[in-house]
C-alpha positions as CSV (number, residue, x, y, z in Angstrom):
1,M,60.8,130.4,125.9
2,D,63.7,131.2,123.7
3,A,63.4,133.4,120.5
4,G,62.7,130.3,118.4
5,G,59.7,129.3,120.4
6,M,61.3,126.3,122.1
7,S,61.6,126.2,125.9
8,S,65.1,125.7,127.2
9,R,63.9,122.4,128.8
10,R,62.7,121.1,125.4
11,L,65.9,122.3,123.7
12,H,67.9,120.4,126.3
13,V,66.0,117.2,125.8
14,A,66.3,117.6,122.0
15,C,70.1,118.0,122.3
16,Q,70.3,115.0,124.6
17,I,68.4,112.8,122.1
18,R,70.5,114.1,119.3
19,G,73.6,113.3,121.3
20,D,72.4,109.8,122.0
21,I,71.8,109.2,118.3
22,R,75.2,110.6,117.4
23,T,77.3,108.6,119.9
24,S,77.3,105.0,121.1
25,K,78.0,103.8,124.6
26,N,81.8,104.0,124.1
27,G,81.6,107.6,122.7
28,E,82.0,106.5,119.1
29,S,79.7,107.9,116.5
30,P,77.6,105.4,114.5
31,L,79.4,106.6,111.3
32,D,82.8,105.8,112.9
33,S,81.5,102.4,113.9
34,L,80.1,101.8,110.4
35,L,83.4,102.8,108.9
36,V,85.4,100.4,111.2
37,D,83.0,97.6,110.5
38,A,83.1,98.2,106.7
39,I,86.9,98.2,106.7
40,V,87.1,95.0,108.8
41,I,84.3,93.2,107.0
42,G,85.2,94.5,103.6
43,C,88.8,93.3,103.9
44,G,87.6,90.0,105.3
45,A,85.1,89.5,102.5
46,T,87.7,90.4,99.8
47,L,90.1,88.0,101.4
48,V,87.5,85.2,101.3
49,M,86.9,86.1,97.6
50,D,90.7,85.8,97.0
51,L,91.0,82.5,98.8
52,V,88.1,81.0,96.8
53,A,89.9,82.2,93.6
54,V,93.1,80.4,94.7
55,L,91.1,77.2,95.4
56,L,89.4,77.4,92.0
57,N,92.8,77.8,90.4
58,R,94.3,74.9,92.2
59,I,91.4,72.5,91.8
60,F,90.0,73.5,88.3
61,G,92.8,75.5,86.8
62,L,90.6,78.6,86.6
63,R,92.7,81.7,86.5
64,S,91.5,84.7,88.5
65,L,91.4,88.3,87.4
66,D,94.9,89.8,86.9
67,Y,94.8,92.7,89.4
68,G,97.7,94.3,87.5
69,L,95.2,95.0,84.8
70,V,92.9,96.6,87.3
71,G,95.8,98.8,88.4
72,R,96.6,99.7,84.8
73,W,92.9,100.6,84.3
74,G,92.8,102.6,87.5
75,Y,95.9,104.5,86.6
76,S,94.6,105.3,83.1
77,L,91.5,106.8,84.8
78,L,93.8,109.5,86.1
79,E,94.7,110.2,82.5
80,G,91.1,110.4,81.5
81,K,91.0,107.1,79.7
82,F,88.1,104.8,80.7
83,F,87.8,102.3,77.8
84,H,90.6,100.1,76.4
85,H,90.5,98.0,73.2
86,P,91.6,95.7,74.9
87,I,93.3,96.5,78.2
88,F,96.1,94.1,77.1
89,A,97.1,96.5,74.4
90,T,97.5,99.4,76.8
91,P,101.2,99.6,77.9
92,P,101.9,98.5,81.5
93,V,102.3,101.2,84.2
94,R,104.7,101.3,87.1
95,H,103.3,99.6,90.2
96,E,100.2,98.5,88.4
97,M,100.0,95.3,90.5
98,L,100.1,97.2,93.8
99,I,97.6,99.8,92.5
100,G,95.3,97.0,91.4
101,W,95.4,95.1,94.6
102,A,94.8,98.3,96.6
103,L,91.8,99.1,94.4
104,H,90.5,95.6,94.8
105,Y,90.4,95.9,98.6
106,L,89.2,99.5,98.6
107,I,86.3,98.4,96.4
108,G,85.6,95.6,98.8
109,I,85.5,98.0,101.7
110,A,83.2,100.4,99.7
111,F,80.8,97.5,98.9
112,A,80.8,96.4,102.5
113,F,80.0,100.0,103.6
114,L,77.0,100.1,101.2
115,F,75.8,96.8,102.4
116,L,76.2,97.5,106.1
117,A,74.6,100.9,105.8
118,A,71.6,99.4,104.0
119,M,71.2,96.5,106.5
120,G,71.6,98.6,109.6
121,T,73.1,97.7,113.0
122,G,70.7,94.8,113.6
123,W,72.3,92.7,110.8
124,R,75.8,93.6,112.1
125,V,74.9,92.3,115.5
126,S,73.3,89.1,114.2
127,P,74.5,88.5,110.6
128,S,72.5,86.2,108.3
129,L,73.8,84.5,105.1
130,F,71.0,85.1,102.6
131,P,71.1,88.9,102.4
132,A,74.9,88.8,102.1
133,L,74.7,86.3,99.2
134,V,72.0,88.4,97.5
135,F,74.2,91.5,97.8
136,G,77.2,89.5,96.5
137,A,75.2,88.5,93.5
138,F,74.1,92.1,93.0
139,T,77.8,93.3,93.0
140,V,78.5,91.3,89.9
141,A,76.9,94.3,88.1
142,A,80.3,96.1,88.7
143,P,82.4,93.8,86.5
144,F,79.5,93.2,84.0
145,F,78.7,96.9,83.4
146,I,81.9,98.7,84.3
147,L,85.1,96.7,84.4
148,Q,84.5,94.2,81.5
149,P,83.4,97.0,79.1
150,A,86.2,99.2,80.2
151,F,88.7,96.4,79.6
152,G,87.3,96.0,76.0
153,A,85.5,92.7,76.7
154,G,82.0,94.2,76.2
155,V,79.0,94.2,78.6
156,A,79.0,91.1,80.7
157,A,82.1,89.9,78.8
158,S,80.1,89.6,75.6
159,Q,83.2,90.0,73.5
160,A,85.5,87.8,75.6
161,P,86.7,84.5,74.0
162,K,84.6,82.5,76.4
163,P,81.8,84.8,77.6
164,G,79.9,82.1,79.5
165,L,82.9,81.1,81.4
166,A,83.8,84.7,82.2
167,R,80.3,85.4,83.4
168,A,80.3,82.3,85.6
169,K,83.7,83.2,87.1
170,S,82.5,86.7,87.9
171,L,79.3,85.5,89.5
172,L,81.1,82.9,91.5
173,A,83.7,85.5,92.6
174,H,81.0,87.9,93.8
175,L,78.9,85.2,95.5
176,S,82.1,84.3,97.4
177,F,82.4,88.0,98.3
178,G,78.9,87.9,99.7
179,F,79.7,84.7,101.6
180,G,82.8,86.5,102.9
181,I,80.7,89.4,104.1
182,W,78.7,87.0,106.2
183,V,81.7,85.1,107.5
184,S,83.6,88.2,108.3
185,A,80.6,89.9,110.0
186,A,79.9,86.7,112.0
187,L,83.5,86.6,113.3
188,W,83.6,90.4,113.8
189,S,80.3,90.3,115.8
190,L,82.0,88.0,118.3
191,H,84.7,90.6,118.9
192,V,82.5,93.7,119.4
């Protein structure tokens, strides 16, 4: 027995179990695997979202979010300014388009990380569409309660010129993100 009351044999077994939990067959920790999966699936899902936006623009003339404005808002956060009245009145910042697109994809990765962590490895091995679509619909809370109010459009675009259209576009964009999570995970599961 050691001083803590655990035999060296039991301590060895406990360390082995802990080691098995912390590393996969290829020596990669589950967190590393989750991060890689989140990056790949998050970027893929965000790309699907962007492709759907391009299709909606070409077919119906629906314009997508200007990611330069997202960059302007993101930059203004560094200066301590969260709300704009409206964002269009805030002067442009250098490289706002690049900042906005980077934030767009980083947010997609973060959302994918949250989803994958909640769903566990079973879903990553055998992805199903319904949970991904539900999660995509859930993520519409971000524009409704964070981005649109911060841009000066009110909660759920209530102060936008066409609030119903803005809400529908947000929901469609985020459902396409959920669809993209599923598509990307299905393709990625073929690789790993």
